[in-house]
VEXROMAR-78729 format. One record per residue: residue in three letters; x, y, z of N, C-alpha, C in turn. Coordinates in pm, whole numbers, padded with zeros to 5 digits, always signed. Example, Ala and Ser with C-alpha at 12.3 -4.5 7.8 and 13.67 -1.06 7.14 Angstrom:
<atoms>
ALA+01319-00569+00780+01230-00450+00780+01320-00330+00780/SER+01285-00225+00708+01367-00106+00714+01290+00003+00787/
</atoms>
This chain:
<atoms>
MET+00667-00395+04173+00549-00463+04127+00588-00422+03949/ALA+00554-00508+03869+00558-00521+03770+00376-00482+03695/PHE+00330-00447+03683+00091-00458+03671+00133-00415+03499/SER+00067-00496+03451+00023-00562+03320-00114-00451+03277/GLY-00228-00459+03305-00352-00403+03328-00379-00329+03408/ALA-00440-00214+03366-00536-00107+03471-00656-00103+03453/VAL-00766-00122+03548-00887-00070+03507-00889+00065+03551/LEU-00932+00194+03472-00945+00312+03500-01150+00346+03530/ASP-01146+00442+03619-01295+00499+03632-01294+00576+03518/VAL-01399+00646+03522-01388+00769+03404-01448+00898+03485/ASP-01548+00934+03558-01598+01031+03591-01550+01039+03742/GLY-01461+01134+03732-01410+01194+03912-01263+01120+03899/THR-01245+01071+03790-01108+00991+03799-01029+01107+03659/VAL-01094+01058+03555-00999+01096+03438-01113+01254+03394/VAL-01200+01241+03441-01244+01347+03357-01401+01397+03457/ARG-01444+01550+03453-01562+01592+03481-01593+01679+03395/GLY-01765+01614+03397-01821+01654+03282-01731+01635+03170/ASN-01719+01721+03070-01600+01676+02927-01445+01729+02955/ASP-01413+01780+03076-01309+01829+03074-01228+01731+03123/PRO-01105+01779+03101-00977+01651+03162-00967+01707+03338/ILE-00970+01621+03408-00903+01668+03552-00793+01704+03518/PRO-00763+01773+03606-00560+01840+03630-00472+01734+03609/GLY-00423+01691+03609-00293+01572+03641-00327+01427+03563/ALA-00432+01413+03514-00503+01302+03488-00469+01242+03345/PRO-00439+01353+03254-00399+01309+03113-00249+01282+03114/ALA-00166+01315+03222-00030+01296+03220-00002+01144+03272/GLY-00142+01094+03386-00133+00968+03460-00124+00879+03352/TYR-00228+00907+03271-00239+00787+03163-00133+00754+03090/ARG-00081+00911+03000+00054+00864+02919+00164+00796+02971/ARG+00177+00820+03172+00278+00733+03235+00187+00574+03191/LEU+00063+00586+03240+00056+00410+03223+00120+00378+03079/ARG+00072+00433+03022+00047+00389+02878+00197+00322+02796/GLU+00336+00471+02891+00448+00434+02852+00477+00361+02936/ALA+00400+00301+03040+00499+00196+03102+00454+00076+03068/GLY+00353+00044+02923+00326-00071+02885+00215-00144+02903/ILE+00151-00042+03036+00007-00105+03077-00137-00119+03017/GLU-00152-00226+02951-00271-00234+02883-00440-00129+03008/THR-00478-00048+02924-00558+00030+03027-00711-00012+02960/LEU-00793-00028+03063-00938-00069+03004-01044+00084+03096/PHE-01115+00129+03039-01215+00222+03089-01316+00164+03152/VAL-01388+00174+03273-01488+00090+03294-01584+00242+03370/SER-01702+00272+03296-01777+00403+03367-01906+00285+03398/ASN-01958+00377+03566-02100+00296+03599-02219+00364+03552/ASN-02177+00450+03459-02268+00542+03360-02382+00511+03270/PRO-02501+00433+03263-02523+00375+03218-02580+00390+03086/THR-02613+00543+03030-02699+00554+02946-02604+00618+02850/LYS-02501+00588+02856-02388+00631+02691-02318+00473+02687/THR-02326+00492+02523-02221+00329+02453-02105+00357+02464/PRO-02027+00260+02465-01878+00276+02432-01806+00367+02362/THR-01913+00356+02212-01862+00494+02099-01848+00571+02155/ALA-01992+00633+02238-01975+00770+02326-01861+00808+02424/TYR-01827+00658+02484-01680+00719+02553-01571+00730+02470/VAL-01568+00692+02375-01427+00688+02291-01452+00838+02252/ASP-01537+00917+02195-01583+01022+02111-01528+01169+02271/ARG-01619+01128+02376-01559+01171+02491-01424+01205+02553/LEU-01374+01098+02613-01303+01079+02636-01168+01150+02495/GLY-01177+01110+02395-01081+01156+02280-01091+01316+02301/ALA-01203+01357+02302-01159+01498+02300-01121+01564+02393/ALA-01091+01490+02517-01031+01576+02662-00924+01452+02688/GLY-00894+01454+02569-00721+01453+02526-00660+01258+02523/TYR-00804+01196+02533-00753+01034+02606-00744+00962+02427/ASP-00682+00851+02463-00649+00832+02327-00690+00642+02343/VAL-00815+00666+02339-00858+00490+02346-00955+00457+02245/ASP-01010+00322+02220-01051+00252+02142-01170+00190+02184/VAL-01261+00177+02125-01378+00108+02188-01415-00042+02209/ASP-01290-00100+02219-01273-00251+02295-01201-00182+02412/SER-01192-00076+02452-01082-00017+02622-01190+00018+02662/VAL-01368+00032+02641-01423+00091+02744-01544+00003+02751/PHE-01551-00028+02861-01750-00086+02908-01846+00013+03013/THR-01962-00009+02991-01985+00112+03093-02088+00003+03145/ALA-02174+00037+03313-02310-00007+03348-02407-00088+03260/GLY-02407+00051+03130-02495+00004+03025-02422-00124+02918/THR-02324-00128+02944-02256-00258+02862-02298-00403+02949/VAL-02252-00348+03089-02268-00503+03186-02397-00571+03147/THR-02533-00464+03212-02664-00496+03215-02706-00507+03104/THR-02697-00476+02946-02726-00514+02822-02686-00687+02827/ARG-02556-00695+02805-02503-00849+02846-02563-00917+02964/PHE-02635-00871+03066-02693-00982+03177-02826-00976+03144/LEU-02871-00872+03088-03012-00935+03002-03038-01033+02914/ARG-02913-01032+02819-02913-01128+02705-02865-01228+02752/GLN-02833-01283+02870-02810-01390+02934-02941-01452+02960/HIS-02976-01378+03046-03085-01404+03141-03221-01380+03137/HIS-03261-01271+03058-03411-01165+02998-03385-01192+02865/ALA-03339-01282+02804-03332-01235+02653-03485-01258+02561/ASP-03592-01356+02635-03714-01342+02547-03815-01250+02665/ASP-03795-01159+02750-03826-01100+02833-03909-00999+02846/GLU-04042-00997+02851-04066-00825+02858-04054-00753+02944/LEU-03961-00617+02938-03872-00555+03039-03935-00442+03054/LEU-03979-00376+03166-04062-00293+03269-03942-00198+03309/CYS-03883-00076+03232-03760+00003+03248-03805+00126+03274/ILE-03738+00178+03399-03723+00327+03441-03568+00347+03448/GLY-03565+00459+03317-03463+00497+03276-03460+00594+03175/ASP-03317+00654+03140-03308+00767+03030-03288+00679+02913/PRO-03323+00736+02840-03324+00707+02655-03228+00692+02604/GLY-03132+00679+02643-03001+00580+02652-03006+00484+02669/LEU-03053+00449+02753-03042+00297+02806-03132+00227+02731/PHE-03241+00290+02687-03349+00206+02596-03284+00199+02440/ASP-03257+00290+02402-03132+00272+02281-03040+00156+02312/GLN-03013+00119+02410-02899+00033+02355-02966-00145+02411/PHE-03071-00145+02487-03182-00220+02472-03237-00259+02341/GLU-03270-00179+02317-03315-00209+02134-03167-00238+02062/ASP-03108-00193+02034-02987-00244+01964-02916-00394+02007/ALA-02983-00377+02127-02950-00532+02138-03050-00649+02126/GLY-03184-00582+02093-03285-00733+02035-03354-00745+02146/LEU-03344-00653+02274-03413-00641+02393-03542-00580+02379/SER-03633-00617+02431-03801-00626+02456-03840-00499+02548/THR-03905-00384+02552-03925-00358+02636-04076-00316+02664/THR-04128-00284+02737-04287-00259+02790-04343-00154+02888/ASP-04453-00096+02885-04528+00012+02977-04597-00049+03011/ASP-04668-00183+02999-04793-00269+03068-04709-00293+03214/VAL-04766-00254+03292-04702-00343+03406-04762-00508+03449/ASP-04886-00509+03426-04911-00647+03383-04833-00732+03299/ALA-04823-00663+03232-04716-00757+03096-04549-00784+03095/ALA-04467-00710+03227-04368-00702+03199-04335-00811+03297/ASP-04206-00914+03247-04156-00993+03323-04061-00980+03412/ALA-04004-00844+03472-03893-00789+03527-03914-00642+03484/LEU-03875-00560+03606-03781-00476+03599-03665-00412+03644/VAL-03608-00312+03517-03521-00276+03530-03505-00131+03614/ALA-03436-00070+03679-03423+00033+03771-03302+00140+03716/SER-03308+00261+03684-03169+00299+03700-03169+00446+03652/ILE-03039+00520+03649-03106+00688+03660-03179+00710+03523/ASP-03286+00836+03565-03395+00878+03497-03407+00998+03541/ARG-03347+01110+03447-03359+01233+03486-03475+01247+03474/GLY-03659+01225+03458-03747+01292+03420-03821+01160+03557/PHE-03760+01085+03594-03837+01000+03710-03904+01113+03851/ASP-04038+01026+03848-04139+01119+03921-04238+00957+03995/TYR-04345+01038+04068-04413+01016+04138-04522+00869+04080/GLU-04571+00917+03936-04595+00806+03851-04479+00687+03868/ASP-04375+00709+03802-04257+00621+03762-04250+00496+03925/LEU-04283+00604+04051-04268+00478+04167-04421+00435+04143/CYS-04492+00501+04103-04608+00393+04142-04639+00272+03992/THR-04574+00311+03894-04547+00186+03767-04444+00122+03855/ALA-04337+00136+03924-04244+00024+03953-04327-00038+04095/LEU-04356-00023+04199-04425-00087+04254-04501-00159+04212/TRP-04642-00116+04116-04755-00210+04050-04635-00288+03982/THR-04564-00276+03917-04464-00367+03837-04405-00494+03963/LEU-04344-00434+04074-04273-00529+04187-04381-00642+04227/GLU-04498-00559+04269-04614-00647+04355-04641-00795+04305/ARG-04582-00786+04167-04628-00894+04078-04552-01052+04126/GLY-04393-00981+04208-04333-01095+04232-04200-01098+04106/VAL-04184-00991+04014-04104-01028+03886-03964-00977+03919/PRO-03862-01036+03863-03707-01005+03923-03686-00883+03903/PHE-03585-00800+03994-03578-00649+04012-03447-00621+03969/ILE-03431-00531+03886-03227-00569+03839-03247-00401+03833/GLY-03105-00335+03862-03111-00258+03877-02968-00234+03837/THR-02923-00124+03752-02807-00125+03631-02652-00079+03723/ASP-02681-00007+03808-02592+00021+03880-02581+00082+04003/PRO-02484+00131+04136-02550+00085+04242-02497+00305+04247/ASP-02480+00355+04222-02446+00473+04241-02514+00595+04281/VAL-02533+00565+04379-02618+00703+04439-02605+00864+04401/VAL-02500+00893+04383-02447+01045+04368-02334+01041+04238/ILE-02351+01149+04178-02241+01109+04005-02186+01230+04029/PRO-02027+01278+04026-01998+01367+03952-02012+01441+03864/ALA-02097+01578+03848-02156+01651+03729-02053+01768+03730/PRO-02041+01835+03576-01914+01969+03643-01962+02059+03735/GLU-02055+02131+03771-02082+02228+03858-02129+02168+04010/ARG-02193+02004+04003-02183+02009+04165-02293+01803+04105/ASP-02242+01752+04224-02286+01669+04222-02382+01588+04206/VAL-02437+01504+04147-02621+01500+04100-02667+01315+04176/PRO-02772+01321+04163-02801+01196+04223-02812+01073+04146/GLY-02781+00966+04137-02761+00893+04023-02843+00744+04027/SER-02816+00642+03952-02913+00545+03920-02959+00465+04115/GLY-02855+00492+04160-02881+00444+04332-03005+00504+04361/ALA-02969+00592+04357-03099+00696+04397-03243+00638+04395/VAL-03262+00641+04263-03397+00546+04182-03430+00448+04217/ILE-03281+00341+04189-03339+00206+04271-03339+00189+04425/ASN-03327+00298+04506-03306+00306+04614-03485+00336+04639/ALA-03511+00428+04632-03652+00508+04590-03742+00384+04590/ILE-03713+00353+04500-03843+00198+04446-03825+00117+04533/ALA-03729+00089+04599-03682-00046+04679-03770+00008+04807/SER-03750+00117+04858-03809+00147+04991-03946+00169+05002/VAL-04014+00130+04898-04190+00165+04857-04225+00064+04767/ALA-04124-00074+04726-04214-00171+04727-04113-00297+04862/GLU-04060-00204+04930-04043-00310+05074-03948-00413+05028/ARG-03847-00432+04922-03744-00492+04874-03657-00468+04787/GLU-03555-00552+04823-03416-00498+04767-03423-00532+04597/PRO-03319-00538+04553-03322-00594+04413-03238-00701+04431/ASP-03308-00790+04326-03245-00918+04339-03109-00901+04288/VAL-03084-00804+04167-02853-00747+04134-02861-00627+04119/VAL-02737-00605+04151-02729-00431+04064-02640-00457+04021/LEU-02616-00409+03912-02482-00469+03781-02387-00304+03805/GLY-02308-00305+03674-02198-00211+03703-02114-00271+03836/LYS-02000-00119+03866-01895-00233+03914-01980-00198+04076/PRO-01978-00304+04182-01889-00425+04156-01898-00545+04176/SER-01995-00546+04117-02125-00640+04069-01967-00788+03969/ASP-02056-00892+04020-01941-01025+04002-01978-01029+03841/PRO-02066-00980+03743-02114-00949+03607-01978-00846+03554/ALA-01947-00719+03593-01839-00622+03569-01762-00731+03633/ILE-01705-00732+03675-01551-00804+03731-01529-00934+03618/GLU-01630-00991+03554-01586-01163+03454-01539-01020+03363/MET-01599-00915+03331-01587-00844+03138-01443-00806+03210/VAL-01399-00767+03299-01243-00678+03367-01176-00802+03312/ARG-01183-00924+03353-01112-01017+03344-01107-01090+03217/GLU-01215-01068+03101-01243-01136+02987-01098-01024+02887/ARG-01115-00874+02955-01082-00737+02873-00947-00744+02923/LEU-00911-00767+03027-00806-00754+03113-00716-00949+03112/PRO-00699-00959+03078-00642-01155+03134-00545-01142+03144/TYR-00515-01085+03252-00366-01108+03348-00371-01154+03507/PRO-00314-01185+03555-00369-01219+03704-00377-01082+03746/PRO-00442-01149+03825-00512-01027+03932-00412-00985+03992/GLU-00299-01007+04052-00171-00937+04130-00106-00795+04009/GLU-00132-00846+03921-00054-00760+03824-00178-00667+03717/CYS-00258-00626+03783-00364-00528+03797-00413-00457+03836/LEU-00402-00272+03826-00444-00172+03903-00630-00163+03837/VAL-00661-00072+03988-00790-00034+03982-00794+00098+04027/VAL-00813+00143+03937-00818+00347+03988-00922+00407+04008/GLY-00950+00467+04111-01128+00533+04086-01167+00613+04209/ASP-01276+00726+04233-01290+00816+04298-01388+00720+04379/ARG-01430+00601+04393-01560+00544+04496-01504+00459+04547/LEU-01526+00424+04665-01502+00350+04755-01590+00220+04738/ASN-01703+00234+04764-01762+00117+04710-01820+00070+04614/THR-01724+00118+04467-01780+00123+04334-01658-00002+04295/ASP-01533+00125+04296-01407+00097+04241-01288+00008+04267/ILE-01308+00041+04414-01158-00006+04528-01271-00116+04568/ALA-01413-00128+04615-01458-00258+04633-01448-00363+04481/LEU-01459-00337+04389-01390-00426+04257-01307-00490+04250/GLY-01180-00359+04265-01073-00432+04320-01041-00493+04408/GLU-01066-00454+04540-01042-00590+04600-01127-00705+04604/ARG-01232-00710+04577-01313-00837+04556-01232-00926+04391/ALA-01198-00815+04352-01081-00904+04205-00970-00949+04222/GLY-00932-00906+04372-00747-00961+04374-00631-00859+04330/MET-00729-00739+04269-00636-00648+04215-00606-00526+04361/THR-00462-00475+04254-00451-00326+04382-00471-00233+04348/THR-00547-00198+04431-00656-00057+04422-00604+00099+04462/VAL-00638+00197+04363-00562+00310+04370-00697+00419+04381/LEU-00714+00495+04495-00812+00605+04494-00748+00735+04519/VAL-00832+00775+04450-00811+00926+04374-00924+01001+04471/ARG-00860+01147+04489-00941+01210+04558-01030+01314+04468/SER-00971+01321+04324-01008+01406+04253-01181+01421+04228/GLY-01266+01328+04300-01390+01288+04265-01427+01340+04393/VAL-01518+01166+04427-01639+01201+04504-01594+01155+04646/THR-01505+01138+04679-01438+01078+04790-01342+01158+04894/ASP-01344+01187+05026-01249+01285+05072-01213+01234+05199/ASP-01113+01226+05255-01055+01211+05385-01156+01109+05518/ASP-01273+01194+05521-01345+01122+05612-01443+01010+05575/ARG-01461+01055+05465-01493+00901+05390-01412+00758+05394/ILE-01271+00807+05329-01200+00692+05373-01152+00631+05464/ALA-01194+00732+05551-01163+00687+05739-01260+00617+05805/ALA-01403+00658+05754-01547+00569+05755-01533+00438+05704/ALA-01460+00438+05519-01535+00308+05476-01474+00192+05569/ASP-01538+00076+05476-01541-00072+05537-01441-00102+05443/VAL-01397-00039+05350-01297-00101+05212-01197+00008+05245/THR-01064-00063+05241-00938+00015+05203-00892+00007+05089/PRO-00853+00115+05038-00715+00124+04918-00568+00116+04920/ASP-00578+00038+04839-00403+00019+04857-00324+00132+04854/TYR-00335+00236+04778-00288+00381+04746-00403+00469+04733/VAL-00367+00595+04779-00442+00736+04846-00337+00828+04728/LEU-00421+00878+04630-00332+00992+04552-00478+01112+04562/ASP-00399+01209+04481-00475+01318+04512-00501+01310+04348/ASP-00485+01240+04264-00516+01242+04090-00444+01137+04059/LEU-00443+01120+03926-00385+01023+03827-00264+01066+03823/GLY-00206+01181+03795-00067+01251+03822-00026+01161+03874/GLU-00060+01143+03987+00072+01100+04062+00082+00928+04109/ILE+00023+00870+03972+00032+00734+03954+00154+00716+03964/ASP+00254+00759+03948+00385+00703+03974+00429+00637+04103/ARG+00329+00687+04184+00379+00679+04351+00351+00505+04350/VAL+00304+00474+04239+00253+00343+04223+00322+00265+04188/LEU+00347+00371+04060+00456+00238+03943+00566+00216+04019/ASP+00660+00337+04058+00767+00304+04132+00822+00223+04210/
</atoms>
C-alpha cells in the first residue's frame, strides 16, 4: 500500500517531555523520505501550534506551523463556530485562555452570566473550581470538554490530563459533556481531512493511545499504528474495544508498515 499522508501524535509518540523518543526521529525521516505528508496532532489544549513547532524543532523534527494542530486549535474553532458571541466560563490553564483571547472569544468568572462551560486540564484545579463548575451547569448551559485524555505522558511519570478534570465535573454535576473535542472527535477528524486531503485508505494514524489516536484512525477509515512508547502496554491492547492494524515498539519501526 502506498501512503500519502500520516497523522502523528506528539507526546508518547515522537517526544516525552522535550526529548525525542529513541527511534522516533529516524522513523519520522523515513516517512518524509517516502514522500508522505505528515501532520502532528496533539490532544494538549494548552499549547499553540507555534509552540509545538519550536518544541518539536528543538527535539530534531523539521516542522512548520501548518503541519500541527492541537486540542486547543479544535476547541477554539468549535467555539468560534458555535459560541462566538457567548460568555464562556473556562476551567483550564492560562495557555487555553490565551488562545481564546487571540480568537476573540469572551470569558467570564460569573457563574450566573456564563453561556457555556469549557473544561480542560487545569494544574490549579481545586474544590472551588468544582463548585464553580457545578453552579454553572445547574443552569443547564452547554458543557464542553477540550479533550478526553485522563492521563498524559510527562518526563518523569504520567500525570492527570483534561479528562480527569472533565470527569470530576461530570460526576458532581451528574451530567456528561455535550461534546468532548480533540482526538477522536468529529471536529478533529474534519480538520485532519482538511490538512491531509487524500483518500482515507492512503493515510496512516500513528499514536500511543487507543481511545484517541487509534479510535480517530478507525473512525476516519485510516490505517492505524499503535506505538508502545507511550501510555499503552500489551495488557491494555488485549482488553481494548479498538484494535490497531499494526503495533510497533516505537516510530522507528515504521518500515514494517511501509514495506
